[in-house]
N, C-alpha and C positions, 0 to 999 in steps of 0.2 A: 764973379764967382771965385771964392777963396778956398784953395785946397789946404788942408793941414795933414801933416805926415802922421799916419796911424801906425806904420811899421817901416823900419829901415834896417836892413841886415847889417849895415856898416856899424851901427850902434849896439848891436847884439854881441854878447860874449861868444867866444869861439866854441865853448863846450859847456855842458851842464855842470855847475859847481856841485850839485848833489852827487853826481857820479864820482867826482874827485874826492869828496869827503868820504863816500862809501868805500872807494878803493883804498884810500889812505887809512881808513879805520881797520880794514881787514889786514893790510900789510903791517900796520903798527901792532895789532893784536898778535899776529904771528911772530913778530920780532920780540915782543915782550914775553910771550909764552916760551919761545926758544931760550931767551936769556934766563928765565926762571928755571927751565929744565937744566941748563948748564950749571947754574949755581947749586942746584940740588944734587946733580951728578958728581960735582967736585967733592961733596961731603961723603959720598958713598965709597965703600972699600972696593966694590966691584961694580962700576957704573955700566949701564947698558950702552950698546954701541949705537943705537938709534939710526940704523940704516933703513933705507926705503921710505915709504910714505908715513910721515908723522903729521900730527895735527898742525904744528906751526908751518911746515912746508906747504900743506894744503891751503891754509889761510893765506900765506904769501902768494902762492900761485893763483888762487882765486881772486885776490885783490889785484894782481897784475893783469889778469884777464879782463876784469872790470875796467881797469885803467886803459888798456889797449882798445877795448871796444867802446866804452863810454866816453872816453876822453879823446883817444887817438882818432877813431873813425868819425866821431861827431865833429871834432876839430878840423879834420881834413875836409869833410863835406861842407862845413861852413866856410872854410878858407877858399875852396875852389869856387863857391858861389860869389863870395866877396871879390875874388880876383876877376872873375868873368864880368861882374857888374862894374868894377872899376875900369876894366878894359873896354867898356862900351858895348858888350855883347848882348845886353838885355834889350828885349823888345818892349814897346810901350803900347798899352791899349787904354782908351778913355771912353767913358760913357756911363749909362745907368746900369746898376746891378739888376739883373733879370734872372728869373727862375731860381731865386735863392731858396735853399732848403737845408734842413738838418735831418739826419736819419740815424736811428739807433741800429747798429749792426752787431750781431752776435759774433763773438770770437769763435775760433775753431775748437775750443775746449769743450768737451762733452760732459765732463764731470762737474762743471760749475757754470752758472749763468752769468757770464761776463759780457759786457757790451762796450762798444766804442761809439763815439758820436762822429758821424761823417757829415761834413758841411760842403756844399757845392753851390756854384752860381756862375752865371755868365756876366761878363762886363761888355757892354755894347753889343750884345747878342752875337759876338764873333769869337771870343776866347772863353773856354770853359775852365774853371778852376775847381779842384776838389782835393780835400785833405781830411785826415783824422785829427781831432783836437788833441788826443793823447799821444800822438807820435813824437818821437824825438829826432827831428831832422832839421837841417838848415833851411831857412826860409820861413815865410809866414804860415802858421797853421792855427791861428786864433785859439791858442791854448785855453781850454775851459770856456770858450765863448766870451772872452773879454770884450771884444768889439760887438756891438749889436748891429750887425749888418741887416739890411732889409731891401726888398725890391724897390726900385726907383731911386735909391741913393746914388748920387753921382760919385764915380771913383776913377782914379787913374792908377794903373798897376804897371810896374816894371817887372818883367818876368823872364825866366830862362827855362828852356827845355833841358833840365839837368839830368833827367833820367831817361831820355830818349823821346822820340816824337809820339810814342804810343801812350805814355803816361801824362797825366795833367802837368802843366808847367808849374814851376815854383815861383811864388811871388817874392821878390827881393826888396821891393819898396812899394808901399801902398799908401795912396793919398786919397782922402775922402773930403767931401764938401760939407759945410755946415747946413746948407739949405739950397733951394733951387736957384 
């Protein structure tokens, strides 16, 4: 039986590059806007003082918040999982995938019909895994259903209880077999 690596957190980037581009875009827009304001203000006889909340300041602050949350927290979450995996703290479970299912879950928003896809399964009928496809967190979450998991498929998962014993463990390495 030959396992192939379907997911390995060590090879994953530390943060979402989309968040970095978005944060950088807001900050750059704020800086450019502010420079344009300054150049126009220099030409005026009586330039405005521009104290308080200005659009460039709001753009720069918003971009910085995106950077801290999207890059900083995501990077920290992935870093701590990688560190624990490298230190040998991960547990391993091996066996067939059982009780695999996907479920559409409605979000808490009442004004819009938005849904998330929740995927869950057991490996070897002993460890239960569950996650949302659309979530941005460290560890395996089968974004968009890239892997076609199914009942009976043999798998080996290295996992960590990163969020406490009450939450499903996070898969840091997933190996699947090609056949029985």
